[in-house]
mmCIF file of the C-alpha atoms, coordinates in Angstrom:
data_MODEL
# 
_entry.id   MODEL 
# 
loop_
_atom_site.group_PDB 
_atom_site.id 
_atom_site.type_symbol 
_atom_site.label_atom_id 
_atom_site.label_alt_id 
_atom_site.label_comp_id 
_atom_site.label_asym_id 
_atom_site.label_entity_id 
_atom_site.label_seq_id 
_atom_site.pdbx_PDB_ins_code 
_atom_site.Cartn_x 
_atom_site.Cartn_y 
_atom_site.Cartn_z 
_atom_site.occupancy 
_atom_site.B_iso_or_equiv 
_atom_site.pdbx_formal_charge 
_atom_site.auth_seq_id 
_atom_site.auth_comp_id 
_atom_site.auth_asym_id 
_atom_site.auth_atom_id 
_atom_site.pdbx_PDB_model_num 
ATOM 1  C CA . MET A 1 1  ? 169.119 113.524 138.497 1.00 0.00 ? 1  MET A CA 1 
ATOM 2  C CA . LEU A 1 2  ? 171.099 110.392 137.582 1.00 0.00 ? 2  LEU A CA 1 
ATOM 3  C CA . ASP A 1 3  ? 173.372 110.818 140.578 1.00 0.00 ? 3  ASP A CA 1 
ATOM 4  C CA . VAL A 1 4  ? 170.409 110.832 142.957 1.00 0.00 ? 4  VAL A CA 1 
ATOM 5  C CA . SER A 1 5  ? 168.618 107.982 141.175 1.00 0.00 ? 5  SER A CA 1 
ATOM 6  C CA . GLN A 1 6  ? 171.688 105.755 141.564 1.00 0.00 ? 6  GLN A CA 1 
ATOM 7  C CA . GLU A 1 7  ? 171.132 105.826 145.322 1.00 0.00 ? 7  GLU A CA 1 
ATOM 8  C CA . TYR A 1 8  ? 167.833 104.015 144.644 1.00 0.00 ? 8  TYR A CA 1 
ATOM 9  C CA . GLY A 1 9  ? 169.239 101.357 142.311 1.00 0.00 ? 9  GLY A CA 1 
ATOM 10 C CA . SER A 1 10 ? 168.296 102.937 139.003 1.00 0.00 ? 10 SER A CA 1 
ATOM 11 C CA . ALA A 1 11 ? 168.825 101.111 135.726 1.00 0.00 ? 11 ALA A CA 1 
ATOM 12 C CA . ILE A 1 12 ? 170.062 102.705 132.525 1.00 0.00 ? 12 ILE A CA 1 
ATOM 13 C CA . TYR A 1 13 ? 169.257 101.226 129.133 1.00 0.00 ? 13 TYR A CA 1 
ATOM 14 C CA . ASP A 1 14 ? 171.633 102.716 126.588 1.00 0.00 ? 14 ASP A CA 1 
ATOM 15 C CA . ARG A 1 15 ? 170.515 102.566 122.953 1.00 0.00 ? 15 ARG A CA 1 
ATOM 16 C CA . THR A 1 16 ? 174.160 102.417 121.839 1.00 0.00 ? 16 THR A CA 1 
ATOM 17 C CA . HIS A 1 17 ? 175.271 99.753  124.357 1.00 0.00 ? 17 HIS A CA 1 
ATOM 18 C CA . GLY A 1 18 ? 177.147 96.911  122.674 1.00 0.00 ? 18 GLY A CA 1 
ATOM 19 C CA . LYS A 1 19 ? 177.211 98.607  119.279 1.00 0.00 ? 19 LYS A CA 1 
ATOM 20 C CA . GLU A 1 20 ? 180.322 99.478  117.339 1.00 0.00 ? 20 GLU A CA 1 
ATOM 21 C CA . LEU A 1 21 ? 180.168 103.190 116.631 1.00 0.00 ? 21 LEU A CA 1 
ATOM 22 C CA . LYS A 1 22 ? 182.746 105.459 115.058 1.00 0.00 ? 22 LYS A CA 1 
ATOM 23 C CA . ASP A 1 23 ? 182.332 108.120 117.773 1.00 0.00 ? 23 ASP A CA 1 
ATOM 24 C CA . LYS A 1 24 ? 181.238 105.785 120.587 1.00 0.00 ? 24 LYS A CA 1 
ATOM 25 C CA . ALA A 1 25 ? 183.012 107.809 123.295 1.00 0.00 ? 25 ALA A CA 1 
ATOM 26 C CA . MET A 1 26 ? 180.828 110.769 122.390 1.00 0.00 ? 26 MET A CA 1 
ATOM 27 C CA . PHE A 1 27 ? 177.643 108.771 123.134 1.00 0.00 ? 27 PHE A CA 1 
ATOM 28 C CA . GLU A 1 28 ? 178.688 106.694 126.158 1.00 0.00 ? 28 GLU A CA 1 
ATOM 29 C CA . PHE A 1 29 ? 177.452 107.405 129.653 1.00 0.00 ? 29 PHE A CA 1 
ATOM 30 C CA . PRO A 1 30 ? 180.214 108.747 131.918 1.00 0.00 ? 30 PRO A CA 1 
ATOM 31 C CA . GLU A 1 31 ? 182.222 106.155 133.872 1.00 0.00 ? 31 GLU A CA 1 
ATOM 32 C CA . ARG A 1 32 ? 180.388 106.889 137.136 1.00 0.00 ? 32 ARG A CA 1 
ATOM 33 C CA . TYR A 1 33 ? 177.141 105.600 135.565 1.00 0.00 ? 33 TYR A CA 1 
ATOM 34 C CA . GLN A 1 34 ? 178.532 102.492 133.862 1.00 0.00 ? 34 GLN A CA 1 
ATOM 35 C CA . GLU A 1 35 ? 177.566 100.234 136.770 1.00 0.00 ? 35 GLU A CA 1 
ATOM 36 C CA . ALA A 1 36 ? 173.894 101.159 136.192 1.00 0.00 ? 36 ALA A CA 1 
ATOM 37 C CA . VAL A 1 37 ? 173.962 100.451 132.420 1.00 0.00 ? 37 VAL A CA 1 
ATOM 38 C CA . LEU A 1 38 ? 172.194 97.121  132.012 1.00 0.00 ? 38 LEU A CA 1 
ATOM 39 C CA . GLY A 1 39 ? 172.212 96.941  128.238 1.00 0.00 ? 39 GLY A CA 1 
ATOM 40 C CA . SER A 1 40 ? 170.274 98.293  125.319 1.00 0.00 ? 40 SER A CA 1 
ATOM 41 C CA . LEU A 1 41 ? 166.548 98.589  124.785 1.00 0.00 ? 41 LEU A CA 1 
ATOM 42 C CA . PRO A 1 42 ? 164.671 98.863  121.485 1.00 0.00 ? 42 PRO A CA 1 
ATOM 43 C CA . TYR A 1 43 ? 162.710 102.024 120.851 1.00 0.00 ? 43 TYR A CA 1 
ATOM 44 C CA . SER A 1 44 ? 159.397 100.182 121.316 1.00 0.00 ? 44 SER A CA 1 
ATOM 45 C CA . GLY A 1 45 ? 160.584 99.098  124.762 1.00 0.00 ? 45 GLY A CA 1 
ATOM 46 C CA . MET A 1 46 ? 161.343 102.684 125.682 1.00 0.00 ? 46 MET A CA 1 
ATOM 47 C CA . GLU A 1 47 ? 157.703 103.623 125.160 1.00 0.00 ? 47 GLU A CA 1 
ATOM 48 C CA . LEU A 1 48 ? 156.586 100.938 127.609 1.00 0.00 ? 48 LEU A CA 1 
ATOM 49 C CA . THR A 1 49 ? 159.225 102.024 130.100 1.00 0.00 ? 49 THR A CA 1 
ATOM 50 C CA . SER A 1 50 ? 158.099 105.657 129.925 1.00 0.00 ? 50 SER A CA 1 
ATOM 51 C CA . GLU A 1 51 ? 154.479 104.568 130.598 1.00 0.00 ? 51 GLU A CA 1 
ATOM 52 C CA . VAL A 1 52 ? 155.559 102.680 133.719 1.00 0.00 ? 52 VAL A CA 1 
ATOM 53 C CA . ILE A 1 53 ? 157.735 105.543 134.936 1.00 0.00 ? 53 ILE A CA 1 
ATOM 54 C CA . SER A 1 54 ? 154.923 108.060 134.453 1.00 0.00 ? 54 SER A CA 1 
ATOM 55 C CA . LYS A 1 55 ? 152.813 106.074 136.950 1.00 0.00 ? 55 LYS A CA 1 
ATOM 56 C CA . ILE A 1 56 ? 155.393 106.281 139.749 1.00 0.00 ? 56 ILE A CA 1 
ATOM 57 C CA . PRO A 1 57 ? 154.181 108.765 142.377 1.00 0.00 ? 57 PRO A CA 1 
ATOM 58 C CA . ILE A 1 58 ? 156.558 111.604 143.137 1.00 0.00 ? 58 ILE A CA 1 
ATOM 59 C CA . GLU A 1 59 ? 156.688 112.683 146.757 1.00 0.00 ? 59 GLU A CA 1 
# 
């Protein structure tokens, strides 16, 4: 799904982006998605994002 969405300019908000984690490599998006990672997003922002996404019509 992420591969296809990249063709449409998708954005990824990674909750661990910019954080120092012991096992960061385990939680990072694969290299092929790094261009789409725009930063992090607080949990409350994820709720708003999911509401917007749920209103996008699927053809």
